[in-house]
C-alpha positions as CSV (number, residue, x, y, z in Angstrom):
1,M,36.1,58.1,45.8
2,D,32.9,58.4,47.6
3,L,32.9,59.8,50.9
4,F,29.4,59.5,52.6
5,E,29.2,61.6,55.0
6,N,25.9,62.6,57.1
7,G,23.9,60.3,54.5
8,K,25.7,62.7,51.6
9,V,27.6,61.0,48.8
10,V,30.6,63.6,48.6
11,R,32.5,62.9,45.2
12,V,36.2,62.9,45.6
13,C,38.9,63.3,42.6
14,A,41.9,60.9,44.3
15,P,45.6,61.6,43.7
16,M,46.9,60.5,40.0
17,V,50.3,60.8,39.1
18,R,50.8,63.7,36.6
19,Y,47.1,63.6,36.1
20,S,45.8,65.8,38.9
21,K,47.5,69.3,38.3
22,L,45.0,72.5,38.0
23,S,43.4,72.0,34.5
24,F,42.4,68.2,35.3
25,R,41.0,69.4,38.5
26,S,39.0,72.0,37.2
27,L,38.1,69.9,34.6
28,V,36.6,67.5,37.2
29,R,34.8,70.1,39.3
30,K,32.6,70.5,36.1
31,Y,31.1,67.0,36.6
32,E,30.0,67.2,40.5
33,C,33.4,66.6,41.8
34,D,33.2,67.6,45.4
35,M,36.7,67.7,46.4
36,C,40.1,67.2,44.7
37,Y,43.9,66.0,45.5
38,T,46.7,67.2,43.9
39,P,49.1,64.7,42.8
40,M,52.1,63.5,45.5
41,I,54.6,66.1,46.1
42,V,57.8,65.6,47.8
43,A,57.9,68.1,51.0
44,A,61.8,68.3,50.8
45,D,62.0,69.6,47.3
46,F,58.7,71.9,47.9
47,M,60.7,73.5,50.5
48,R,64.0,73.8,49.1
49,S,63.2,75.2,45.6
50,V,60.8,78.2,45.0
51,K,61.0,76.6,41.1
52,A,59.6,73.4,42.6
53,R,56.9,75.1,44.5
54,D,55.8,77.0,41.4
55,S,55.7,73.9,39.0
56,E,54.3,71.3,41.5
57,F,51.7,73.8,43.0
58,T,49.3,75.9,41.2
59,T,45.6,76.9,42.1
60,N,43.2,79.5,42.1
61,N,40.1,80.8,43.3
62,S,37.8,78.3,42.4
63,D,40.1,75.0,43.2
64,R,38.7,74.5,46.7
65,P,38.5,72.3,48.5
66,L,41.8,71.0,47.9
67,I,43.9,68.4,49.6
68,I,47.5,68.6,48.8
69,Q,49.3,65.0,49.0
70,F,53.1,65.1,50.3
71,A,55.7,62.6,50.6
72,A,57.8,63.5,53.5
73,K,60.3,61.1,55.9
74,D,60.5,63.7,58.7
75,A,57.9,65.6,60.8
76,Q,59.7,69.3,60.9
77,T,59.5,69.3,56.9
78,L,55.9,67.9,56.4
79,A,54.7,70.6,58.9
80,D,56.8,73.5,57.2
81,A,55.2,72.0,53.8
82,A,51.6,72.0,54.9
83,C,52.3,75.8,56.8
84,V,52.8,77.0,53.0
85,V,50.0,75.5,51.1
86,A,47.5,75.6,54.1
87,P,46.1,79.3,53.2
88,F,45.5,77.9,50.0
89,S,44.0,74.2,50.8
90,D,41.7,72.7,53.0
91,G,44.3,69.6,54.2
92,V,47.4,67.6,53.4
93,D,47.7,64.4,52.9
94,L,50.6,62.2,53.6
95,N,51.5,59.4,51.6
96,C,52.5,56.3,53.2
97,G,51.4,53.5,50.6
98,C,53.3,54.3,47.3
99,P,55.2,51.0,46.1
100,Q,57.6,52.7,44.0
101,R,61.3,51.8,44.4
102,W,62.7,55.4,44.3
103,A,60.3,56.6,46.7
104,M,61.0,53.5,49.1
105,A,64.5,53.8,48.8
106,E,64.5,57.3,49.5
107,G,62.6,56.8,52.7
108,Y,59.0,57.4,51.2
109,G,55.7,56.0,50.7
110,A,55.4,52.5,51.6
111,C,58.4,52.1,53.8
112,L,56.7,54.6,55.9
113,I,53.9,51.7,57.2
114,N,57.0,50.3,59.3
115,K,57.8,53.3,61.1
116,P,54.6,53.7,62.9
117,Q,55.8,56.5,65.6
118,L,57.4,58.4,62.9
119,V,54.2,58.8,61.3
120,K,52.3,59.5,64.6
121,D,54.8,62.4,65.1
122,M,54.2,63.6,61.5
123,V,50.5,64.3,62.1
124,R,50.9,65.6,65.3
125,H,53.7,68.1,64.0
126,V,51.1,69.1,61.2
127,K,48.0,69.6,63.7
128,N,50.1,71.4,66.3
129,Q,51.6,74.0,63.7
130,I,48.2,74.4,61.9
131,D,46.3,77.3,63.3
132,N,43.1,76.1,61.5
133,P,41.5,73.7,63.5
134,N,39.3,72.5,60.8
135,Y,42.3,71.7,58.6
136,A,42.1,68.0,57.6
137,V,45.3,65.7,58.0
138,S,45.3,62.4,56.3
139,I,47.6,59.3,55.4
140,K,47.0,56.8,52.9
141,I,48.5,53.5,53.7
142,R,49.3,50.0,52.6
143,I,49.1,46.9,54.8
144,H,51.5,44.5,56.5
145,K,51.2,40.9,56.3
146,D,50.3,40.7,59.9
147,V,47.3,42.9,60.1
148,R,48.3,43.5,63.7
149,K,50.8,45.7,62.7
150,T,48.5,47.8,60.9
151,V,46.2,48.4,63.2
152,D,48.8,49.7,65.9
153,L,49.9,52.3,62.9
154,C,46.4,53.4,62.4
155,Q,45.4,53.7,66.0
156,K,48.9,55.5,66.7
157,A,47.7,57.7,63.5
158,E,44.2,58.1,65.2
159,A,45.5,58.9,68.9
160,A,47.9,61.8,66.7
161,G,44.7,63.4,65.4
162,V,44.6,62.2,61.8
163,S,41.1,63.1,59.9
164,W,40.9,60.0,57.9
165,I,42.8,57.1,56.8
166,T,42.7,55.6,53.0
167,V,43.9,51.9,53.3
168,H,45.0,50.2,49.8
169,G,44.3,46.3,50.7
170,R,47.7,45.4,49.4
171,T,51.2,44.8,50.7
172,A,54.2,46.9,49.5
173,L,55.5,43.9,47.5
174,E,52.0,43.2,46.0
175,R,51.1,44.6,42.5
176,H,48.2,42.4,40.8
177,Q,47.2,40.2,43.4
178,P,43.9,40.2,45.2
179,V,42.9,43.1,47.3
180,H,43.0,41.9,51.2
181,Y,39.5,43.4,51.9
182,N,39.1,41.4,55.1
183,A,42.3,43.3,56.2
184,I,40.6,46.6,55.6
185,K,37.3,45.7,57.7
186,T,39.7,44.5,60.5
187,I,41.1,48.5,60.3
188,K,37.9,50.0,60.1
189,D,36.4,47.7,63.4
190,S,39.7,49.1,65.3
191,L,39.1,52.6,64.8
192,S,36.7,55.1,65.4
193,I,37.5,57.8,62.4
194,P,36.7,57.2,58.6
195,V,38.6,54.6,56.8
196,I,38.4,54.8,53.1
197,A,38.9,51.5,51.0
198,N,41.1,51.6,47.8
199,G,42.2,48.5,45.5
200,D,40.5,47.0,42.6
201,I,36.9,49.1,42.5
202,K,36.5,49.7,38.9
203,N,32.8,49.8,38.8
204,V,29.6,50.7,40.8
205,Q,28.8,47.5,41.5
206,D,32.2,46.7,43.1
207,V,31.6,50.1,44.9
208,E,28.5,48.4,46.6
209,S,30.1,45.1,47.0
210,I,33.4,46.1,49.0
211,Y,31.2,48.6,51.1
212,E,29.1,45.4,52.8
213,L,32.5,43.7,52.7
214,T,34.2,46.1,54.6
215,G,31.8,48.6,56.3
216,V,34.3,51.6,54.9
217,D,33.3,55.3,55.0
218,G,34.2,55.6,51.3
219,M,36.0,53.9,48.7
220,Y,38.7,54.8,45.9
221,K,37.3,54.0,42.7
222,L,37.9,54.5,39.0
223,K,35.8,55.7,36.9
224,M,33.4,53.5,35.5
225,T,34.6,52.2,31.7
226,L,32.1,51.7,29.1
227,Q,34.2,49.4,27.3
228,W,32.6,46.2,28.1
229,T,29.2,47.7,27.8
230,A,30.1,48.4,24.3
231,V,31.7,45.1,23.3
232,A,28.1,43.7,24.6
233,S,26.2,46.2,22.3
234,F,28.3,45.6,19.7
235,L,27.5,41.6,20.3
236,Y,23.8,42.3,20.2
237,A,23.9,44.4,17.0
238,E,25.8,41.2,15.3
239,I,23.2,39.0,16.5
240,G,20.2,41.3,15.3
241,I,22.0,42.0,11.9
242,L,22.6,37.9,11.5
243,F,18.9,37.4,12.5
244,F,17.6,40.0,9.6
245,L,20.2,38.3,7.0
246,C,19.0,35.0,7.8
247,L,15.1,35.8,7.7
248,P,14.0,33.2,5.1
249,F,11.4,35.4,3.2
250,I,13.9,37.9,2.1
251,S,15.7,36.6,-1.0
252,A,19.7,37.2,-1.5
253,K,18.7,39.2,-4.8
254,R,16.5,41.9,-2.4
255,W,19.6,41.9,-0.2
256,Q,21.9,42.7,-2.7
257,S,20.4,45.6,-4.0
258,I,20.3,46.7,-0.5
259,F,24.2,46.2,-0.7
260,K,24.5,48.2,-3.7
261,L,22.4,51.2,-2.4
262,N,24.6,54.4,-2.6
263,M,24.7,55.1,1.1
264,W,27.0,52.1,1.3
265,S,29.5,52.7,-1.8
266,S,30.3,55.7,-0.1
267,I,31.9,53.9,2.7
268,A,32.9,50.8,1.0
269,R,36.7,52.0,0.8
270,F,36.7,52.1,4.3
271,W,35.3,48.7,5.1
272,N,38.5,46.8,4.8
273,K,40.0,48.6,7.2
274,G,37.4,49.0,9.7
275,F,36.9,45.5,9.4
276,L,40.7,44.9,10.2
277,A,40.6,47.5,13.0
278,M,37.5,45.7,14.6
279,I,39.3,42.2,14.6
280,I,42.5,43.8,16.4
281,I,40.3,45.5,19.0
282,L,38.1,42.4,19.6
283,I,41.2,40.6,20.0
284,V,43.1,42.6,22.2
285,L,40.1,42.8,24.6
286,F,39.7,39.0,24.1
287,L,43.2,38.5,25.5
288,D,42.9,41.0,28.2
289,A,39.6,39.0,29.4
290,V,42.3,35.9,29.3
291,R,44.4,37.6,31.5
292,E,41.6,38.5,34.1
293,V,40.2,35.1,34.1
294,R,43.9,33.2,34.6
295,K,44.4,36.2,37.4
296,Y,41.4,35.1,39.4
297,S,41.1,31.4,38.4
298,G,44.5,30.9,40.2
299,A,43.5,33.8,43.0
300,E,43.5,31.3,46.3
301,P,42.0,33.2,49.1
302,S,43.9,33.6,52.3
303,K,43.0,31.4,55.8
304,E,41.5,34.8,56.9
305,A,39.6,35.2,53.6
306,K,38.2,31.7,53.4
307,M,36.7,32.8,57.3
308,T,34.7,35.5,55.6
309,P,32.0,34.1,53.0
310,N,31.7,37.3,51.6
311,M,35.5,37.7,50.6
312,V,35.3,34.5,48.9
313,D,32.2,35.3,46.9
314,H,33.7,38.5,46.3
315,L,36.7,36.9,44.4
316,H,34.4,34.3,42.5
317,M,32.2,37.6,41.4
318,K,35.3,39.0,39.8
319,L,35.9,35.4,38.2
320,F,32.5,35.2,36.9
321,R,32.8,39.0,35.2
322,A,36.3,38.0,33.8
323,Q,34.5,34.9,32.5
324,R,31.5,36.9,31.0
325,N,34.0,39.5,29.4
326,L,35.8,36.3,27.6
327,Y,32.5,35.2,26.2
328,I,31.6,38.5,24.9
329,S,34.5,39.4,23.3
330,G,35.2,35.7,22.2
331,F,31.6,35.7,20.6
332,S,31.8,39.2,19.1
333,L,35.0,38.1,17.3
334,F,33.4,34.8,15.6
335,L,30.3,36.7,15.0
336,W,32.4,39.5,13.1
337,L,34.3,37.2,10.8
338,V,30.4,34.9,10.4
339,L,28.7,38.4,9.4
340,R,31.3,39.3,6.7
341,R,31.1,35.6,5.4
342,V,27.5,35.7,5.3
343,I,27.4,38.9,3.4
344,M,29.9,37.2,0.6
345,L,27.4,34.1,0.6
346,I,24.4,36.2,0.4
347,N,26.1,38.5,-2.6
348,Q,27.4,35.1,-4.5
349,L,24.3,33.4,-4.1
350,A,22.5,36.5,-5.9
351,E,24.9,36.4,-8.6
352,V,24.4,32.5,-9.2
353,T,20.7,33.2,-9.5
354,D,20.9,35.9,-12.0
355,T,23.2,33.9,-14.1
356,S,20.8,30.6,-13.6
357,K,17.8,32.8,-14.6
358,A,19.6,33.8,-17.9
359,L,20.9,30.2,-18.9
360,H,17.4,29.0,-18.2
361,A,16.0,31.7,-20.5
362,Q,18.7,30.6,-23.3
363,T,17.4,26.9,-22.6
364,E,13.6,27.4,-23.5
365,A,14.6,29.6,-26.6
366,A,16.6,26.7,-27.6
367,N,13.6,24.2,-26.5
368,L,11.1,26.1,-28.7
369,A,13.6,26.5,-31.8
370,A,14.3,23.0,-31.7
371,K,10.3,22.4,-31.6
372,K,9.6,24.5,-34.6
373,Y,12.3,22.7,-36.5
374,M,11.0,19.2,-35.5
375,E,7.6,20.3,-36.7
376,D,8.8,21.8,-39.9
377,I,10.8,18.4,-40.8
378,E,7.7,16.8,-40.2
379,L,5.9,19.1,-42.7
380,L,8.5,18.2,-45.1
381,K,8.3,14.7,-45.1
382,Q,4.2,15.1,-45.6
383,A,5.2,17.4,-48.4
384,L,7.8,14.8,-49.6
385,V,5.5,12.0,-49.3
386,D,2.6,14.1,-51.4
387,G,4.9,15.1,-53.5
388,T,6.0,11.7,-54.8
389,E,2.8,10.3,-54.9
390,E,1.3,13.3,-57.2
391,E,4.3,14.4,-59.5
392,K,6.5,11.6,-59.6
393,S,9.1,14.3,-59.8
394,G,12.8,13.3,-59.6
395,Q,13.8,17.0,-59.5
396,K,11.4,18.1,-57.2
397,N,12.5,14.9,-54.8
398,E,16.1,16.3,-55.1
399,L,14.8,19.6,-53.9
400,L,13.3,18.2,-51.0
401,R,15.9,16.2,-49.8
402,K,18.2,18.8,-50.2
403,E,16.1,20.6,-47.7
404,V,15.4,17.9,-45.4
405,Q,19.1,17.8,-45.4
406,K,19.8,21.1,-44.6
407,L,16.9,21.0,-41.8
408,T,18.5,17.7,-40.3
409,D,21.6,19.6,-40.1
410,E,20.2,22.5,-38.6
411,L,18.6,20.1,-36.1
412,K,21.5,18.3,-35.4
413,T,23.0,22.3,-34.6
414,S,20.6,23.0,-32.1
415,T,20.2,19.6,-30.5
416,E,24.1,20.2,-29.7
417,A,23.3,23.5,-28.7
418,L,20.4,22.3,-26.6
419,Q,23.2,19.6,-24.8
420,K,25.4,22.1,-24.1
421,S,22.7,24.8,-22.6
422,R,21.3,21.8,-20.4
423,S,24.8,21.0,-19.2
424,E,25.6,24.1,-18.0
425,V,22.1,24.5,-16.3
426,D,23.2,21.2,-14.4
427,V,26.2,22.6,-13.3
428,L,24.5,25.7,-12.2
429,K,22.2,23.8,-10.5
430,K,24.7,22.0,-8.6
431,Q,26.3,25.0,-7.5
432,T,23.2,26.7,-6.5
433,E,22.3,23.6,-4.4
434,D,26.0,23.8,-2.8
435,L,25.6,27.2,-1.8
436,A,22.0,26.4,-0.3
437,K,23.3,23.7,1.6
438,E,26.5,26.0,2.9
439,Y,23.9,28.8,3.6
440,D,21.7,26.3,5.9
441,R,25.0,25.5,7.6
442,L,25.5,28.9,8.4
443,L,22.0,29.3,9.8
444,Q,22.0,26.2,11.9
445,D,25.6,27.5,13.3
446,H,23.8,30.7,13.9
447,Q,20.8,29.4,15.5
448,Q,23.7,27.0,17.8
449,L,25.2,30.2,19.0
450,L,22.0,31.8,19.7
451,N,20.9,28.9,22.2
452,Q,24.5,28.9,24.0
453,S,24.3,32.4,24.5
454,E,20.6,32.2,25.6
455,D,21.8,29.2,28.1
456,K,25.1,31.2,29.1
457,K,22.9,34.1,30.2
458,D,20.5,32.0,32.2
459,M,23.4,30.6,34.1
């Protein structure tokens, strides 16, 4: 969370189950974290067993400021536990918000919000038995369906001397429902002590919008994730690659020569695995975006929320982000498949072009040979006519006839070869035209996708 104290942002690492141990706290302090919480510790077990104390709570000289979060159900046990850890910490936090069944069955966590007098006594006992006046005592709560009960609880805790209150804006029975930020605002307006908002705060934009909605002094927030930024970057990279692959002045043969470079051959064996892995990742992200869209599409604001326009706008903002993530992941998945198909078509087109050139060369050679044979036949015919007129020799005529017959047979063979070559050329031309049509269709689909993406950005 971030606390705003005298205009300064105080970065706080909130309590996380099994994570907020000493090693994790030491790590986050290296990244400008000003104050850390421990995981929730059951005060009764902590006081009952030395082994439990050694296991649940460890610290060192650099582990300050430090807040110890306890789960307790009676005032004296909490006060005793606070006295034990007071020399090694800067405050204790009473967990009145844990919704786990075991905790509520034992009288811990969120069931304490229904016992405001007990919470007040627990805060007062700790304040009275800790000698240090600067030692902080805070509580973390969930809300009631009737926000007036929550306000009453908070005012009792404030009267007992609580240092600040963290409010998770859901009831004990709610898990993934929208957070009631209007209830947090009501609580903040009813108190003079700092109030920290908690719930569905996933990035910096959420921090700013909820701060404006509630006017709180601080917000628990998750570390900002980069997954959707990475997916959007991947989408733009796909669009850029497809744009270059579709440039008309770069031939398929040139692209094929680029694909055959040594730098690609070293990673070719990993291509299929990487392609499938990326498809799986994009499908998972797409399904997650679908879940978020369904969650916020079916979320109806309460009557109190409808009276607060900012709250309705906040829900609409979350729905817009979920839809944006859906489009990003969907287009990334689609363009990933298109990119693979385009590369395959470019390679096929380059191979067909090479084959067409070879057949064209063979056809030209056959045409030249046929033309030469025709010229030889004409010369022989002329020679035969001249010989008949001059010599009238039957023997010479017979030789000429044989030569003519031989040339005629050769011409027939050449003609058949020429016809066969022409038929093969026609087939290859047809294949080439089909590939060109398919390539043009992909270019048009890609242009439509670009136009749709630009239209949605403008929206």
